N, C-alpha and C positions, 0 to 999 in steps of 0.2 A: 631433643637433638642439640648437639654442641654447636656453638656459633663459631664461624671462621674468624680468626684474629688477624689484625694487620701487623706491620712491622713494628709500630710503636708499642703495641701490647707485648710483642715478643721481646722487645728490648728492655722490658721492665724486669729488673734483676730480682726483685722480691717475688714476683709471680713465677719466675723460672725456678727459684729455689723450692717453692712449694711444689711445683710440678715434678721436679727431679725426685723429691722425697717420696711421692706417691706412685711414681711411674715404674719403680723397680721392686715392687713388693714380692714378685715371684722369683726374683734373682736370689741365688744362694749367697748369703753373707759369709765372708771368710773371717772367722773370729780369730783373734790373736791368742790362741791357746795351743797347747802342745800338739793336739791332733792335726789342726789345720795347717801347721807349718811344715808337716812332713811331706816332702816331695816323693811321690811314688812312681813306679814305671809299670808298663803292661806286664801282667803275669805275677806281679809281686803279691805275696800273701799279706792281707791286711788284718785278718784275725782268724783264729781257729775256734773261736767261741760262737758257733753257729746256733747255739740254744738261745742266746741273749741278743744276737745281732742278725740283721737281715741285709742282703745286698740292695743298695739304692742305685743312684745314677752313676754310671761309669764303672760298675762292679758286677760280678757274677759269682755263683758257686763254682767250685771245681767239680770234676767229674763225679766224685762220690759224695759231694755236698758236705764235706768235712771242713772246708775252708772257704773264705771269701777272698777273691783276688781282684786286682785292678785291671781295667781294660785300657786305661789311658795313662799318659804322662800327666801328672797333675798333683793337686793338693788333696790329701786325705782329710775327710770331714766326717765327724760323727754327729748325727742329729737324731736325738731320742734313741731308738734302737736300730737306726739305719746307718750304714756306712756308705758314704759317697766319695767319688773322686771328681773334683772340679778340674777340668782340663785347663792347661796353661795356654794351649793353642787350639784353634778350631774354627770351623766355618759358622756363620750365623744361620740358624734355622728359623725361617719365618713362622710366626704364630699369629692367628687372628687377634687383633687388638694392639699388637706391638706398634709403637711409633718409631720410625726410622728415618735416617737421612738418605735421600735418593738422588741420583744424578740422571737427568734425562739424556739418554745416549742415542735415541732414534725416535722417529714418529712418522705416522702415516695419517691419512684423513680420519681414521677411526680410533686410534689409540696412541699412547706414548709408551715407549720402551724405556724402563728405568733400571739402572744399576743400584741394587740395594745391598751389595756386598755379600751376596748369597750365591748358592750354586746356580739358581735360575734368576733371570731378570724378572722384574715385576711389571705388571700391566696396569696402566692408568687410563681409564676410559673418560672421555669428555664429560659424560653425565655425572661422574664421581668427582668433578672439580667445581660443581655448581651448588651453591647454598640454596636450599629450598625453605619455604615457610612451613610452619608447623601444620597448617591445614591443607597445604598443597595449592599453590596459587597458579592462576592462568597467566601466561606470559606472551600471549599472542600466538596465532597459528591456526590450527584446524578447529572448527566447531566452537561451541561455547561451553564445553565441559571444564569446570573449574579445576578439577584434579588432573585432567589429562593434557594440559597445555605443555608446551616446551619452549625453550629459548633457542636462539640461533647458536649460542655457545655450546649447547649440549650436543651439537652435531658436527663439531669441527675441532681441530687441534691447534688453534691459533693462540691459545692462552699462554702456553709455555714453549720455550725454544730449546733446541739441543744445547746441552751445556748448563742449563739451569739447575740450581740446587733447590730441592724441595724437602720439606718435612711432611711425611705421609704416614698414614695409618694402614696397617695390613687388614683388609676386609676379609679375605679368605686365603687359605694356603693348605694344600695337600700334595700328596705324591703324584697325582695325575695331572694337576693343572698348575700353571704358573701363578704366583701370588698376585692377587688383585688388590689395588691400592686406592686410596682416596685422599684428597687434600681438604676435605670438608671437616672442620672440627677445630677446637681450641689449639693454638700453637701450630696449626698445620698451614701449609702453603709455601709459596716461593720465598726464598731468602736472598735479598739483594746485597747484603753486606756481610762482613765477618769472614772467618776462615774455618774450613773444615779439615780436621785431621782424623786419622784412622788408627786404631789399635786392635789387637786381637779381641774379639767379642767376649771371651770368657774372663778377660781382665777388667771389663767395665765396672763390675761391683767394687773393685779396689779404688777406682777413680771416684766413685760415689762415697765409699766409706760407710762405717756403721752409722745408721740414722742420718746419713748425709753429711757426716763430719768432715770428710776429706774435701768434698766439692765446696762446702761452705768456706772452709779455710782457704782454698785456692781462689775462690771468687773474691773474698775480702782482701787478701794480701796482694793480689794482682789487679784489683779494681777492674775485673772483667765480668762479662756475662757469659755463662756457660750453659749449653744445652746438650745433655748426654742421651744417646739413643741406643737401643738394644743391639743394633747391628755393628757396633764397634766404632761408629762415627760420632765425632764430637764437634759441635759448632761453638766457636768462641768469638767474642768481640771485646777488645780491650780499649782502655782509654787512649793508648798509643801503641806504636810498634814495639817499644821496649817492654811494656807489660805483656803484650801478646807473645813475644818471643820467650819471655821467662815462663809464661804459662804453658806454652807448647813443650818446652824443655822439661818442665816439671811433670807433665802428663806422661811424657816418654820415659822419664825416670821411674814413675809409678809402675808403668807397664813392665819395665825391666826387673823391678824389685817386687813384683806382685806376690811372690811366694814367701816373702819375709815378714817377720812380726814387727810390731811397733812402727809401722810405716807412716801413719798419720803424723805422729810426733816428729819423726825423722824428717818428713817432708816439710813440716812447718819450719823447722830449724834451717833446712836447706834453702827454702824460699826467702826467709828473712836474711840469711847470710848473703845470698846472691843479690838481693836488693841493695844491701850496703856496698858490696863490691862494685856494682854497676851504677851506683848513685841514683837509684830509682826511689822516688818518694812512696 
């Protein structure tokens, strides 16, 4: 079982870098090649070579299966023998295991209602905010059963308040039930400091870059801690307001230019030039 971290652990820049690199293995990388820079629209023919290529994400066959066409506005991507279209805009679709930034928008005695930037709100139950021992410890209450004890905190919603910013993990998500969340685990829990910004979720891989190249560059040049999550929300904490402002503007620029090639090198030049203009060390 993962251990819950405090804010001091969360603020460790090196740990955050490691986490970002491993957190998005399932995300589609937008490579700087000819295919991935092609912006396509719904209904556009992507290929007529249906013998060597198959439709992947965001693509389908036409009626006679002689062509592969796009379903979305996005970037064309060829991976092995699959043709995908990575959308430039879109909602976040929760998946079990995702770590996301949530905002507590309501609560009652038995659960918290959290905005996770998705179609449905997420549900956080008090029992999923309590760290447990590996063997299941007794915390007072009924009987003497070692594994069946409970704490008072498991049965109330006093731990978090409306407006709190949380890093949570998706425990379960399907079409019939609202996503269920937990704050137990590494890097999870309430964030007391920093700033949260939001971009379109499909553009998150561009903020990360290939093998984490973009986010490492942003962190080093702006002297900031950055935590990127799958729902399009990004937590940042800089040395000062000037560094934070530059980082926010840089991320917004990345989102606007996500469809272009050579973005990491261009952004590095942009940040360095802006630091000189603004007199930031």
